[in-house]
N, C-alpha and C positions, 0 to 999 in steps of 0.2 A: 287791696288787690282782688278781693273776692267779688267786688261789684262788677268788674269788667267781664269775667267769664259768665256771670249770671246774666248780664245784659245781652251778651252775644248769644247765650243759650236761648233766652226768650225771643231774641230776634230770629233765630233759626226756627224756633217753634212757630212763630207768627208767620214766617214765610212758608213753612210746611203746610200750615192750615190754609193759608191763602191759596197755595198751589193746588191743594186737594179740592177746595171749594171751586176753584176755577176749572179744574178737570171735570168735576161732576157737572158743572154748568155747561161745559162744552159738550159732554156726552148727552146731556139732556136736550140741549138745543139742536144738535146735529143728528142724534140717534133716537130721540124720543124716550119715553119712560121705560119701555122694555129693555132697551140697550143699557140704560142706567141700572136697571135691576140686575141684568146679567153681569155688568161690570162690578157691582157691589158684591154679588155672590162669588165672583172670581177673586176679588181682593180678600173677602172674608174667609175664603177657603171652603 
């Protein structure tokens, strides 16, 4: 029974990474590098 939660956990992590990369790509494409740098600073704190 442990394999099912592990699979779902990895699935969530994979989707989270994919969404993050997609978000960074969108910011880069639409806002340029400066916007991406500002967004990174805002997320990092």
